[in-house]
C-alpha positions in Angstrom: 116.3 75.5 85.7 114.0 75.7 88.7 116.5 73.9 91.0 119.2 76.4 89.9 117.0 79.3 90.6 116.2 77.9 94.0 119.9 77.5 94.8 120.5 81.1 93.9 117.6 82.3 96.0 118.9 80.4 99.0 122.4 81.7 98.4 121.1 85.2 98.4 119.2 84.7 101.7 122.3 83.2 103.2 124.5 86.1 102.1 122.0 88.7 103.3 121.9 87.4 106.9 125.6 86.6 107.0 125.1 83.1 108.4 128.2 81.1 108.8 128.9 77.5 107.7 127.9 74.7 107.8 124.2 75.8 107.1 125.2 78.4 104.6 127.5 76.1 102.8 125.0 73.3 102.7 122.2 75.4 101.4 124.3 76.6 98.6 125.6 73.2 97.6 123.9 70.2 95.9 122.5 67.7 98.3 123.6 65.1 99.3 127.0 66.7 99.8 129.6 64.7 97.9 132.4 65.9 100.1 131.2 63.8 103.1 131.4 60.0 103.1 128.4 58.0 102.1 129.9 54.8 103.6 130.5 54.5 107.3 132.7 53.6 109.1 135.5 55.2 107.2 138.3 52.9 106.0 141.0 52.0 108.5 144.0 54.3 108.5 147.0 53.4 106.4 150.3 55.2 106.5 150.9 56.5 102.9 154.5 57.7 103.3 157.7 55.9 102.4 158.8 53.2 104.8 162.5 52.2 104.6 164.5 49.6 106.5 164.9 52.0 109.4 163.5 55.3 110.7 166.4 57.1 109.2 165.3 56.3 105.7 161.5 56.5 106.3 159.2 59.4 106.1 158.0 61.0 109.4 155.4 58.9 111.2 151.7 60.0 111.2 149.1 58.9 113.7 145.5 58.2 112.7 143.6 61.3 113.8 140.2 61.3 115.4 137.3 61.9 113.0 136.5 65.6 112.8 133.0 66.9 112.5 132.4 69.3 109.5 133.8 72.8 110.1 131.4 74.8 112.2 129.2 71.8 113.0 126.7 72.9 115.8 126.0 71.2 119.0 122.5 69.8 119.1 120.2 69.6 122.2 117.0 67.6 121.3 114.3 67.7 124.1 111.2 65.5 123.8 108.4 65.7 126.4 105.9 62.8 126.7 102.1 62.8 126.1 101.7 66.5 125.7 99.0 68.3 123.7 99.1 71.3 121.4 97.1 73.4 123.9 98.8 72.3 127.1 101.7 74.7 127.7 101.5 78.5 127.8 103.9 79.0 124.9 101.2 77.6 122.6 98.3 79.1 124.5 97.8 76.5 127.2 97.2 76.9 130.9 100.4 75.3 132.2 103.2 77.7 132.6 106.3 77.0 130.5 108.9 79.7 131.0 111.7 77.6 129.4 109.7 77.2 126.2 108.7 80.9 126.3 112.3 82.0 126.5 113.4 79.6 123.8 110.6 80.7 121.5 111.4 84.3 122.1 114.9 83.8 120.7 114.0 81.2 118.1 111.0 79.8 116.1 107.7 78.2 116.9 106.5 75.5 114.4 102.8 75.4 114.4 102.2 72.5 112.0 104.7 69.9 113.2 103.4 66.3 113.5 104.1 63.1 115.3 102.6 59.5 114.9 100.1 59.6 117.8 102.0 57.2 120.0 105.3 57.2 121.9 107.8 54.6 120.6 106.6 54.9 117.0 107.3 58.7 117.1 110.7 58.0 118.9 111.7 55.5 116.3 110.9 57.9 113.5 112.7 60.8 115.3 116.0 59.0 115.6 116.0 57.3 112.1 114.3 59.8 109.8 112.0 57.1 108.5 108.3 56.5 108.9 107.4 54.5 111.9 106.2 51.4 110.1 109.3 51.5 107.9 111.3 50.9 111.0 109.0 48.2 112.4 107.5 50.6 115.0 103.9 50.8 114.0 103.0 50.4 117.6 104.8 50.1 121.0 107.0 47.0 121.5 104.7 45.8 124.3 102.0 45.4 121.6 104.1 44.1 118.8 102.5 41.6 116.5 105.3 40.2 114.3 104.4 41.7 110.9 107.1 43.7 109.2 105.8 47.1 110.3 105.1 46.0 113.9 108.0 43.9 115.3 109.4 46.9 117.3 112.9 45.9 116.1 114.4 48.9 114.3 116.2 47.3 111.3 120.0 47.8 110.9 119.2 49.2 107.5 117.7 52.3 109.3 120.7 53.6 111.2 120.0 56.2 113.9 121.2 59.8 113.9 123.2 59.0 117.0 125.3 56.4 115.1 125.7 58.6 112.1 126.8 61.7 114.1 129.0 59.5 116.3 130.9 58.3 113.3 131.1 61.9 112.1 133.0 63.3 115.1 130.1 64.0 117.6 129.9 63.1 121.2 126.4 61.5 121.8 124.2 61.0 124.8 120.6 59.8 125.4 119.1 60.8 128.8 115.7 59.6 129.9 113.1 57.4 128.3 114.1 54.6 125.9 111.1 52.9 124.4 112.9 51.6 121.3 114.5 48.5 122.7 112.3 45.4 122.2 110.6 44.6 125.5 111.9 41.0 125.6 115.5 42.2 125.2 115.6 44.4 128.3 117.3 42.1 130.7 121.0 41.6 131.8 121.2 38.8 129.2 120.6 41.2 126.4 121.2 40.9 123.5 122.5 44.5 123.6 122.7 45.4 120.0 119.4 47.3 120.3 120.1 49.0 123.6 120.8 52.7 123.6 124.6 52.4 123.5 124.4 50.2 120.4 122.1 52.6 118.7 124.9 55.1 118.4 124.9 56.8 121.8 128.1 57.0 123.8 126.2 57.5 127.1 122.8 56.5 128.4 121.1 57.3 131.7 117.4 56.5 131.9 114.8 53.8 131.7 113.8 51.1 129.3 110.0 51.3 129.3 107.0 53.2 128.2 106.4 54.8 131.5 108.1 54.9 134.9 107.3 55.6 138.5 108.9 59.0 139.2 109.5 58.4 142.9 110.9 54.9 142.7 112.2 54.4 139.1 114.2 51.5 137.7 117.1 53.1 135.8 120.1 52.1 133.8 123.4 53.9 133.3 124.6 52.4 130.0 123.9 48.7 130.7 124.2 48.8 134.5 121.2 48.9 136.8 121.3 52.1 138.9 120.9 51.6 142.7 117.9 53.2 144.2 118.5 56.7 145.6 118.7 57.3 149.3 117.6 60.9 148.9 114.2 61.3 150.5 113.4 64.1 148.1 114.4 62.1 145.0 112.4 62.8 141.8 113.0 61.3 138.4 112.9 64.4 136.2 115.3 66.3 138.4 117.7 63.3 138.3 117.5 63.2 134.5 118.3 66.9 134.3 121.2 66.5 136.7 122.7 63.7 134.6 122.3 65.6 131.3 124.0 68.6 132.8 126.8 66.5 134.3 127.5 64.7 131.0 127.6 67.8 128.8 129.8 69.7 131.2 132.2 66.8 131.5 132.6 66.0 127.8 132.9 69.7 126.7 135.6 70.2 129.3 137.5 67.1 128.1 137.0 67.8 124.4 136.0 71.5 123.9 136.3 71.5 120.2 134.1 68.5 119.5 130.4 69.1 119.0 127.8 67.0 121.0 124.4 65.6 120.4 122.3 65.5 123.6 118.9 63.8 123.4 116.8 64.3 126.6 113.5 62.4 126.7 111.6 63.0 129.9 109.1 60.6 131.3 106.9 63.6 131.9 104.1 64.2 131.1 103.3 60.6 130.6 101.5 58.8 133.4 101.9 58.4 136.2 101.1 62.0 137.0 103.5 62.4 139.9 105.2 65.5 141.2 106.3 67.2 144.4 103.5 69.0 146.1 105.1 72.5 145.8 104.7 72.3 142.0 101.0 71.6 142.3 100.3 74.4 144.8 100.4 77.3 142.3 97.7 75.7 140.2 95.1 75.3 143.0 91.7 76.5 141.7 93.1 77.3 138.3 91.0 74.6 136.5 87.7 74.8 138.5 85.9 76.1 135.4 86.4 72.8 133.8 87.6 71.4 130.4 85.0 73.1 128.2 85.9 76.6 129.5 89.6 75.7 129.3 89.3 74.9 125.6 87.6 78.3 124.9 90.2 80.3 126.9 93.0 78.4 125.3 91.9 79.0 121.8 91.6 82.7 122.5 95.1 82.8 123.8 96.4 80.8 120.8 94.9 83.4 118.5 96.6 86.2 120.4 99.9 84.4 120.2 99.6 83.7 116.5 100.0 79.9 116.9 96.7 79.3 115.2 95.1 81.5 112.5 92.5 84.0 113.5 89.7 82.1 111.7 90.4 78.9 113.6 87.2 77.3 115.0 87.0 75.3 118.1 86.1 71.7 117.3 83.2 69.9 119.0 83.9 67.8 122.0 84.9 64.4 120.7 82.1 61.8 120.8 81.7 60.1 124.2 83.3 62.8 126.4 81.1 64.4 129.0 80.2 68.0 129.3 81.7 69.6 132.4 78.3 71.0 133.4 76.9 67.5 133.5 79.2 66.5 136.4 78.3 66.6 140.1 80.3 68.6 142.6 82.4 65.7 143.8 83.4 64.8 140.3 84.3 68.4 139.5 86.4 68.6 142.7 88.3 65.3 141.9 88.9 66.1 138.2 90.0 69.6 139.0 92.5 68.2 141.4 93.8 65.7 138.9 94.4 68.5 136.5 96.2 70.6 139.1 98.6 67.7 139.7 99.1 67.3 135.9 99.8 71.0 135.5 102.4 70.9 138.3 103.9 67.8 136.6 104.3 69.7 133.3 105.6 72.9 134.9 108.2 70.9 136.7 109.3 69.2 133.5 109.7 72.5 131.7 111.7 73.9 134.7 114.1 71.0 134.7 114.6 71.3 130.9 115.4 74.9 131.5 118.2 73.9 133.8 119.7 71.7 131.0 119.4 74.5 128.5 121.0 77.1 130.8 123.9 74.7 131.6 124.5 74.3 127.9 124.3 78.0 127.3 127.0 78.6 130.0 129.5 76.5 128.0 132.0 78.1 125.6 130.7 78.1 122.0 127.1 77.7 123.2 125.8 80.2 120.6 126.5 77.5 118.0 123.9 75.1 119.5 120.7 74.1 118.0 118.0 73.6 120.6 115.0 71.5 119.4 112.2 71.4 122.1 109.3 69.1 121.1 106.3 69.2 123.5 105.0 65.7 123.1 105.6 62.5 121.1 101.8 62.5 120.5 98.8 64.3 121.8 97.8 64.3 125.4 96.8 60.9 126.7 93.2 59.8 127.2 94.2 56.5 128.7 93.0 57.6 132.2 89.5 56.7 131.1 86.3 58.8 131.4 86.5 59.0 135.2 90.2 59.3 135.7 92.6 56.8 137.2 94.7 56.1 140.2 96.3 53.0 138.6 96.6 53.2 134.9 97.4 49.5 134.8 93.7 48.9 135.3 93.1 50.5 131.9 95.7 48.2 130.3 93.9 45.2 131.8 90.6 46.3 130.5 89.0 47.5 133.8 87.3 50.9 134.2 87.6 52.9 137.4 85.0 55.0 139.1 85.3 58.5 140.5 83.6 57.2 143.7 86.6 55.0 144.5 89.2 57.5 143.3 88.0 60.5 145.3 88.9 58.6 148.5 92.6 59.2 147.7 92.2 62.8 146.4 94.7 64.2 148.9 97.4 61.6 147.9 97.3 62.2 144.1 100.7 63.0 142.7 102.5 61.2 145.5 104.2 57.8 145.6 101.1 55.7 146.5 99.4 56.0 143.1 99.9 55.7 139.4 97.4 58.4 138.7 96.1 59.8 135.4 93.5 62.5 134.7 90.2 61.9 132.9 90.1 61.7 129.1 88.2 65.0 128.7 91.2 66.8 130.2 93.4 65.2 127.6 91.1 66.4 124.9 91.3 69.9 126.4 95.1 69.7 126.4 94.9 69.2 122.6 92.9 72.4 121.9 91.8 73.4 119.3 91.7 69.9 117.8 89.6 66.8 118.0 90.7 63.6 119.7 93.9 62.7 121.6 96.8 60.4 121.8 96.3 57.1 119.8 94.0 58.8 117.3 96.4 59.3 114.3 93.5 60.4 112.0 93.2 63.8 113.6 95.6 66.5 114.8 94.6 66.0 118.4 96.7 62.9 118.3 99.5 64.1 116.0 100.1 67.8 116.0 102.6 68.9 118.7 104.4 72.2 119.5 108.0 72.4 118.3 110.4 75.2 119.1 113.8 75.6 117.5 116.5 78.0 118.6 120.0 78.5 117.2 121.3 81.7 119.0 124.2 82.3 116.6 122.3 81.7 113.4 118.5 82.3 113.5 117.8 86.0 113.2 114.0 85.9 113.1 113.7 85.8 116.9 110.1 85.0 118.0 109.1 83.9 114.5 106.4 81.5 113.6 106.7 78.8 111.0 103.6 77.2 109.5 105.1 74.8 107.0 103.7 71.2 107.3 106.5 69.2 108.9 106.7 65.7 110.4 108.9 63.9 113.0 110.8 62.1 110.2 112.0 65.5 108.9 114.2 66.3 111.9 117.0 63.9 110.9 117.5 65.1 107.4 117.2 68.7 108.6 120.0 68.1 111.1 122.2 66.3 108.5 121.8 69.2 106.1 122.6 72.0 108.6 125.6 70.0 110.0 126.9 69.1 106.6 126.6 65.3 106.7 125.6 63.0 103.9 123.1 60.3 105.0 125.2 57.1 104.6 124.3 54.7 101.9 126.1 52.0 103.8 126.4 52.0 107.6 128.4 49.4 109.5 128.3 47.1 106.4 124.5 47.4 105.9 122.9 49.1 102.9 120.6 51.8 104.3 117.0 52.5 103.5 116.5 55.9 102.0 115.8 58.7 104.4 112.0 59.3 104.1 112.0 62.7 105.8 112.5 65.9 104.0 114.8 68.7 105.2 113.1 72.0 106.3 116.5 73.7 106.9 115.5 76.6 104.7 112.7 77.5 107.1 115.2 78.3 109.7 116.4 81.2 107.5 113.3 82.1 105.7 109.7 82.2 107.0 108.4 82.2 103.5 110.3 79.1 102.4 108.1 76.6 100.6 106.4 73.7 102.2 108.5 70.7 101.2 106.3 68.0 102.8 103.3 67.9 100.5 101.9 64.5 101.6 102.1 62.3 104.7 100.1 59.2 105.7 99.1 58.5 109.3 98.1 55.2 111.0 98.0 53.9 114.5 95.8 51.1 115.9 93.6 51.4 112.8 93.1 55.2 113.1 94.0 56.5 109.6 94.8 59.8 108.0 96.1 61.1 104.7 97.5 64.6 104.1 98.2 66.0 100.7 98.5 69.6 99.5 96.4 71.2 102.2 93.8 68.5 102.4 93.3 65.8 105.1 91.2 62.7 105.0 90.6 61.2 108.4 89.2 57.9 109.6 89.1 57.4 113.4 88.7 53.8 114.4 88.0 53.9 118.2 87.9 56.0 121.2 91.2 55.8 123.1 89.5 55.8 126.5 87.8 52.4 125.6 90.3 49.7 126.4 88.3 46.7 125.1 87.1 47.5 121.6 84.8 46.1 119.0 86.1 44.0 116.1 87.9 46.3 113.7 86.7 46.4 110.0 88.5 49.0 107.9 85.8 48.8 105.3 83.2 50.1 107.8 85.3 53.1 108.9 83.7 56.5 108.3 86.0 58.8 106.5 86.0 62.6 107.0 87.5 65.3 104.8 89.1 68.6 105.8 90.6 71.5 103.8 93.2 72.1 106.5 94.8 74.9 104.4 91.7 76.9 105.4 90.4 74.9 108.4 93.4 74.7 110.8 91.6 72.7 113.5 89.7 70.2 111.3 86.4 71.6 112.4 84.4 71.3 109.2 83.9 67.9 107.5 83.6 68.3 103.7 83.3 64.6 102.9 79.7 65.0 101.6 80.5 68.1 99.6 83.7 66.7 97.9 83.5 62.9 97.5 86.0 62.9 94.7 88.8 64.5 96.8 88.0 62.1 99.6 88.3 59.1 97.2 91.6 60.4 95.9 93.0 60.7 99.4 91.7 57.3 100.4 93.3 55.6 97.4 96.5 57.5 98.1 96.4 56.2 101.7 96.3 52.6 100.6 99.2 53.2 98.2 101.3 54.7 101.0 100.3 51.9 103.4 101.6 49.3 101.0 104.8 51.3 100.4 105.6 51.7 104.1 104.7 48.4 105.6 101.5 49.7 107.3 99.5 46.5 106.5 97.9 44.5 107.9 95.6 46.9 109.8 94.9 45.9 113.4 92.5 47.8 115.6 93.1 45.7 118.8 94.2 47.5 121.9 94.8 45.9 125.3 94.6 42.4 123.9 97.9 42.9 122.3 99.6 43.6 125.6 99.7 40.0 126.7 103.1 38.9 125.4 102.4 35.2 125.8 99.0 35.3 124.0 100.6 37.3 121.2 103.5 34.9 120.8 106.2 37.5 121.3 109.8 36.2 121.8 111.1 35.2 125.2 114.7 34.5 125.9 113.9 31.5 128.1 112.4 29.7 125.2 110.1 26.8 126.3 111.6 26.7 129.9 109.1 26.2 132.6 111.4 26.4 135.6 113.6 29.3 136.5 116.2 29.3 139.3 117.4 32.6 140.5 120.3 33.6 142.8 121.1 36.5 145.1 121.8 39.7 143.2 119.1 39.1 140.5 117.2 42.3 140.7 115.5 44.6 138.2 114.8 41.7 135.8 112.7 43.2 133.0 109.0 42.4 132.9 109.2 40.6 129.6 112.1 38.5 130.7 110.4 37.5 134.0 108.3 34.3 134.3 105.0 34.5 132.6 102.8 33.7 135.6 99.5 35.1 134.5 96.5 32.8 133.9 98.2 29.6 135.0 99.4 27.7 138.1 102.9 28.0 139.4 105.1 27.4 142.4 107.9 29.2 144.3 110.6 27.2 146.1 113.0 29.3 148.1 116.0 27.8 150.0 117.0 30.4 152.6 119.1 30.7 155.7 117.0 32.5 158.4 118.8 34.6 161.0 117.9 34.0 164.7 116.9 37.6 165.2 115.5 40.4 162.9 114.3 38.0 160.2 112.9 40.4 157.7 112.9 41.2 154.0 111.8 40.3 150.5 112.6 36.9 149.2 111.1 37.3 145.7 108.8 39.8 144.1 107.5 40.4 140.7 105.8 43.7 139.7 105.2 46.6 141.9 102.8 49.4 142.9 100.3 48.7 140.1 100.2 44.9 140.3 102.3 41.9 141.2 103.2 39.6 144.1 105.7 39.3 146.9 107.0 36.5 149.2 108.7 38.0 152.2 109.4 37.7 155.9 108.0 40.2 158.4 109.1 39.7 162.1 110.2 36.2 161.0 106.7 35.2 159.6 106.5 34.3 156.0 103.8 36.2 154.0 102.6 36.1 150.4 100.9 39.2 149.1 99.0 39.4 145.7 98.7 42.9 144.5 95.5 42.8 142.4 96.0 46.0 140.4 96.1 48.1 143.6 92.4 47.3 144.1 93.1 44.6 146.6 96.1 43.0 148.3 95.1 39.7 149.7 97.8 38.4 152.0 98.5 34.9 153.3 100.7 34.8 156.4 101.9 31.9 158.5 101.0 31.9 162.2 104.5 31.1 163.5 107.9 32.6 162.6 110.4 30.5 160.5 112.9 28.6 162.5 116.5 29.9 162.4 118.9 28.3 160.0 118.3 26.6 156.7 114.7 26.5 155.6 112.9 25.4 152.5 109.9 27.7 151.9 107.4 26.7 149.3 104.4 28.4 147.8 101.9 26.8 145.5 99.7 29.1 143.4 96.9 26.9 142.0 95.0 28.8 139.3 91.3 28.0 139.0 90.8 28.8 135.4 91.0 26.4 132.5 93.3 26.9 129.6 92.5 30.2 127.8 90.5 31.6 130.7 91.8 34.9 132.0 91.7 36.6 135.4 90.2 33.7 137.4 91.0 33.1 141.1 93.6 30.9 142.8 94.3 28.9 145.9 97.6 29.7 147.6 99.3 27.1 149.8 102.5 27.9 151.8 104.8 25.1 153.2 107.8 25.3 155.5 110.2 22.3 155.2 107.4 20.3 153.6 104.7 21.1 156.2 101.7 23.3 155.3 101.7 26.5 157.4 99.1 28.7 155.6 96.5 28.6 152.9 94.1 31.1 151.4 92.0 32.1 148.4 92.6 34.8 145.9 89.3 35.7 144.3 90.6 37.4 141.1 94.0 37.5 139.4 95.5 39.9 136.9 94.5 38.9 133.3 96.7 40.8 130.8 99.6 42.8 132.2 101.0 42.4 135.6 102.9 45.7 136.0 104.2 48.7 134.2 108.0 48.8 133.7 108.8 46.4 136.6 109.8 42.8 136.7 111.3 40.3 139.2 113.7 40.9 142.2 115.4 38.4 144.5 116.4 39.4 148.0 115.0 43.0 147.9 112.4 45.1 146.1 113.7 47.6 143.6 111.4 50.1 141.9 108.1 50.6 143.6 106.8 48.5 146.5 104.3 45.7 145.8 102.8 46.2 149.2 102.6 49.1 151.8 103.6 46.8 154.6 107.3 47.5 154.5 109.9 50.2 153.5 112.0 49.9 150.4 114.3 48.3 149.5 113.3 45.8 152.1 116.6 43.8 151.8 116.4 40.3 153.2 118.4 40.1 156.4 119.3 36.4 156.0 120.9 34.5 153.2 119.2 33.2 150.0 120.7 30.1 148.4 118.3 30.1 145.5 114.7 30.7 144.4 113.0 28.6 141.8 109.8 29.7 140.0 108.2 26.8 138.2 105.3 27.2 135.8 102.7 24.4 135.5 
C-alpha cells in the first residue's frame, strides 16, 4: 500500500507542475520500466512481411530504422571538475568566483549533501557505471592498482557504462577531457582498446589518458589518435577542451537535430599542476593575504548566508598536522598567498570555459530540454602539495618533501610552463570548508562532499532551490536512466550485468521535500574508512594525505569517531565516547558492506604502490629486456615505456647525421617533472637526466658527431644493488665504439619517473625534459632505430 500511495503522490506532483514526459511518465510508472529493453543490443532486424517470388507478389520493403531514444528524452551535459572542495567556489560560499555555477544554480538546484569517493578515478568509475568504486575494481587509481578484485582498475564488462547504455538507446555520446579509467598499462598504440573511451560507449573522445596533465604542453588523443602539439603560442588545455566540446555538440545536433546527446566534460582543472594564463590570476592578487584560517571563517559565514550549510553549522578544527597561518614567517605567507592566487585563477578559468560550453548548448534548438549536471570536484581539494607547497608534484609521489626556501625562488613563474606547482595542504583544507580533512580521506566529508548543481530549464520549476537529501556519485546513473525512461539492462553485449547499486533521486528534481532514498553508504580509500546510516556517520581516518611515506597500516589500531550528521553538518562534534553502541553498530555495518562490495583487503600504502614494476602490474612487453623503436614512435604511454628505474640500461641509436644544422631529440622518456633525454645540440650529443626538476646533470661530448651514419651508444650503469632505490649511476657515451663522454649522476628517480608522459623517438612531445631547447625539438637528421636494453 505504501508504494501505491507514493506513486499517487508523485503523480499528483507531476500533474501540478505540468512536467512533460519522460520524467512524468517514469515517475508515475513502476520501475524498471517494462516497455524498454532489458537486453542490449536489440535483436537484428528481420523483415516480417510476405516475401514472394518477385517484388510484384511481395509486401512493400522496410528498412531497419535507427534506434530511437524514448519520446521526449532530454539531452544531458555532465561536467566534472577535478580536485575541488566544498568551500572553493563562490556558488557554495568560497572565494573563487564561479559565475557559470552561479547562473546554473539560479535556474536550477544546488545539492548540499552530494558525495564522492575521495579520489579521482574511483569517483569517475562510479559516476559512469552507477556502482560503488570497489564493485567496479576501482578502489584506487590505476597507477596504484594491486590486483585484488576491488583494486585492479579494470572496469568489468558486467558493469556497463551509461555511455554504452545511452548509445544503444539512441543517444549521441561524447567524452571530452580527462580519462582516468583506462588501465595505465593499456594506454599505448598497441592497446588493447576495449577499455579506451570509445569502447566504453562514447562515440567521440578528445582528451588525455592520465590522472593529471600539463596544461601548456599536454599529450592528447582524439579517439585513438595522438593529437599533434598545437602551434598556438597562447594554447591552454581547458580552452582547447571547451572548444572541442562546443564543436562536437554543434556538429552532431546540426546533422541529427532530433537525436538527444550525452556530453561528458571532465576538465583537468583544478587538479595539479596549477597552471593558468596570468590574466586569470591578476584579479585575485592580495585576496588571500589573510591566510587559510581567516578564509575558513569568512567562507563559513558566506555559506550560511547562501543556505548551503545549516545556520547551526560549526567550523571544524584545523586537521592535525596543519600549521596555523599566524605561525608562518612573512616569506612563507607571501609564497603561499601567491600559490593560492594562481589556484584561484585556475579555478575561475575552468568555470569560465565550462560556461562557454553551456552557452553553446543553450543556443541550440531544443536546449530547454537539456539536463545540466555540474559537479565541482571528484573529491575534496588536494593536499598532495605537502605542508610547504610544491613546484613539482612528482617529488611528492616519489616520497620527497619540498621546502618553501627553494620554492620561493620561482614565485614569479608559478602557473607558467616551467613548473608543475601545487599549493600547500592547509589551503586544500580551507577549500574544503567547513569540513575536516581533504582529498584521499574518505572517512570525512572534506574528502567526499562536493558541490553539485542540476539545471533542467524546461522542467525544474524550483529555480534557485536547495536540496539536502544525502546522495552519492553512484546515484547519478539511475537518476538519469529514470528521467530518460531507460531500463538498466540485465544483459549488455552478451554479458549479464551487475545490479545498479545507485538509487535514483529523480523525485528531488520535482519536490524539495522528497524523502532521502540513500539511507546508508560506506566509504573507503587508502584505509580511510567511513560508514553513513540514517543521519549518523562513523569515521576512521588512517593517515594524513600530505605525508607520502606512511607508517604500516593496521585497521585494528584505527581510532573511530562518531558524528550525528543530521544535526552536525560539518562533523565538528565527536560523539564516540558518549554513544559507543551506535559506533559499534556502524563499525559492524562497515565490515559487512566491505565484504559485500570487494573493499577487502584493506591497504594503507601510498606512494609505494606507484612503482608498477615493484607492484607486479601487467606490462604488454612481458619479460622483454630489449626494445627497438623506429621513427614516428612518440607519445608512448608511461606504463608501456621501458622500466628503467633502479637498474642499469643502455641506449643504442643508429642515426644519419646531417652535415649542417645537426640538432634535435633522438630519444626521451618523461618530461618536465622527471626523465631523461639523448639529443644533439649544434652537432654535439648530450644526455640529460632530469632528477625531478631538482637537478639536470648533463653529459656532453666535446666534439660534434661526424656527418653520415653514426652509432651512438649510452651506458647507464646503476650503482645500487637489487632492491635498492634511487642510487646514483655512471653514464658513458660512445660514438662508433669510441668513448666520447663520461659522467656521474649522484641520485636517480626511485618510484615514478614522470606524470602522464612516456617515451618519444625523434622529437619531444608533451613537456620538455630540459630547458636547453624549444619543443618539439624534431631531429634534423634521420633515425634508423633506437634500442633501449635493460640489464
